[in-house]
C-alpha positions in Angstrom: 6.8 0.6 -28.9 7.1 1.9 -25.4 5.4 0.5 -22.3 3.2 3.6 -22.2 1.9 2.8 -25.7 1.6 -0.9 -25.0 -0.5 -0.8 -21.8 -3.7 0.5 -23.3 -3.5 -2.2 -26.0 -3.0 -4.9 -23.4 -6.1 -3.7 -21.5 -8.3 -4.5 -24.6 -7.1 -8.1 -24.9 -9.3 -11.0 -23.9 -8.5 -12.9 -20.7 -7.0 -15.8 -22.7 -4.7 -13.4 -24.7 -3.6 -11.7 -21.5 -2.6 -15.0 -20.1 -0.7 -15.8 -23.3 1.1 -12.5 -23.0 2.0 -13.2 -19.3 3.3 -16.7 -20.3 5.4 -15.2 -23.1 6.9 -12.6 -20.8 7.6 -15.1 -18.1 9.4 -17.4 -20.6 11.4 -14.5 -22.0 12.5 -13.5 -18.5 13.4 -17.1 -17.7 15.6 -17.3 -20.9 17.2 -14.0 -20.2 18.0 -14.9 -16.6 18.9 -18.5 -17.3 16.5 -19.8 -14.6 15.5 -23.0 -16.4 16.2 -25.7 -13.9 14.8 -28.5 -16.1 16.3 -29.3 -19.5 14.1 -30.2 -22.4 14.4 -33.8 -23.4 16.2 -34.9 -20.2 14.8 -37.6 -18.0 14.4 -36.8 -14.3 13.6 -39.3 -11.5 10.7 -38.4 -9.2 9.6 -40.0 -5.9 6.3 -41.8 -5.8 4.5 -43.3 -2.9 3.6 -46.3 -5.1 4.7 -49.5 -3.4 6.0 -47.5 -0.4 4.7 -49.8 2.3 6.5 -48.0 5.1 4.8 -44.7 4.1 1.4 -46.4 4.0 2.0 -47.8 7.5 3.1 -44.5 8.9 0.0 -42.7 7.4 -2.3 -45.4 8.8 -0.7 -45.1 12.2 -1.1 -41.3 12.2 -4.7 -41.5 11.1 -5.4 -44.0 13.8 -3.9 -41.8 16.4 -5.8 -38.8 15.2 -9.0 -40.7 15.4 -8.6 -41.5 19.1 
């Protein structure tokens, strides 16, 4: 099926189905171009402000200065 034949069919899809098609195509492109930065099943560390007392103090200082 060519793109010319496919486009009219895509126009008749519901919004949800159009989003599914977009997601499918984006995933296909990602696989083809090997753009996957995150690997399935692998654990990654992320930064969190939880228990970051220095960050809290810095934010409090900035807010206090902004209020003056």
